[in-house]
C-alpha positions as CSV (number, residue, x, y, z in Angstrom):
1,M,-26.7,-19.3,15.9
2,H,-25.8,-22.9,16.7
3,P,-22.5,-24.4,16.6
4,A,-21.8,-27.0,14.0
5,L,-22.2,-30.6,15.3
6,I,-18.6,-31.5,14.2
7,S,-17.1,-28.8,16.4
8,M,-16.2,-29.3,20.0
9,A,-19.0,-27.1,21.3
10,G,-21.5,-29.1,19.1
11,A,-20.2,-32.5,20.4
12,S,-20.2,-31.4,24.0
13,G,-23.8,-30.1,23.5
14,M,-24.9,-33.5,22.1
15,I,-23.3,-35.3,24.9
16,E,-24.9,-33.0,27.6
17,L,-28.3,-33.4,25.9
18,V,-28.2,-37.3,25.7
19,V,-26.4,-37.8,29.1
20,G,-28.7,-35.3,30.8
21,A,-31.8,-37.1,29.5
22,L,-30.5,-40.5,30.6
23,I,-29.6,-39.3,34.2
24,V,-33.1,-37.6,34.5
25,L,-34.8,-40.9,33.3
26,G,-32.6,-43.1,35.4
27,L,-31.7,-45.1,32.3
28,F,-28.1,-46.4,32.5
29,S,-27.6,-43.4,34.9
30,R,-24.3,-44.7,36.4
31,W,-22.5,-44.8,33.0
32,A,-24.2,-41.6,32.0
33,A,-23.1,-39.7,35.1
34,F,-19.5,-41.1,34.6
35,V,-19.4,-39.7,31.1
36,A,-20.9,-36.4,32.3
37,S,-18.2,-36.2,35.0
38,G,-15.4,-36.8,32.5
39,E,-16.8,-34.1,30.2
40,M,-16.9,-31.6,33.0
41,A,-13.4,-32.5,34.0
42,F,-12.4,-32.1,30.3
43,A,-14.2,-28.8,30.1
44,Y,-12.4,-27.5,33.1
45,F,-8.9,-28.4,32.2
46,L,-9.4,-27.3,28.5
47,A,-11.1,-23.9,29.2
48,H,-10.6,-22.8,32.7
49,F,-7.2,-24.3,34.0
50,P,-5.1,-22.4,31.6
51,R,-6.3,-19.1,33.3
52,G,-5.3,-20.1,36.7
53,F,-5.0,-23.0,39.2
54,F,-7.8,-22.2,41.6
55,P,-11.5,-22.7,40.3
56,A,-12.6,-19.5,42.2
57,Q,-10.1,-17.4,40.3
58,N,-10.4,-18.8,36.8
59,G,-14.3,-19.1,36.7
60,G,-14.3,-22.9,36.7
61,D,-16.1,-23.5,39.9
62,A,-19.3,-24.6,38.3
63,A,-17.4,-27.1,36.1
64,V,-15.6,-28.6,39.1
65,L,-19.0,-28.8,41.1
66,F,-20.7,-30.5,38.4
67,C,-17.8,-32.9,37.9
68,F,-18.0,-34.1,41.5
69,I,-21.8,-34.1,41.5
70,F,-21.9,-36.3,38.5
71,L,-19.0,-38.5,40.0
72,Y,-21.2,-38.9,43.1
73,L,-24.3,-39.9,41.1
74,A,-22.0,-42.4,39.2
75,A,-21.0,-44.0,42.5
76,A,-24.3,-43.7,44.4
77,G,-26.6,-45.0,41.6
78,P,-29.9,-43.6,40.2
79,G,-32.2,-44.2,43.2
80,A,-35.5,-46.0,43.7
81,F,-37.6,-44.2,41.0
82,A,-35.3,-44.9,38.1
83,I,-36.3,-46.9,35.0
84,N,-33.5,-49.4,35.6
85,D,-32.7,-49.3,39.3
86,K,-29.4,-51.3,39.2
């Protein structure tokens, strides 16, 4: 079963699909990584933070890790092999 596209899970799935493809291709990767970082922060505070403060206790360690990895990619840029290397 797939969630409806109008639901929050469907919207986040579509964002992850589009943004992930843009990051892999290196096309508008700074903006895509920034959006992905914001989505991971939103997912952490919406789903994991109510269960506890520390990510190791509430199961949100992967969301926090991906948030900071995407934030690093947004700051560092796509690299030399990207489609648009700006």
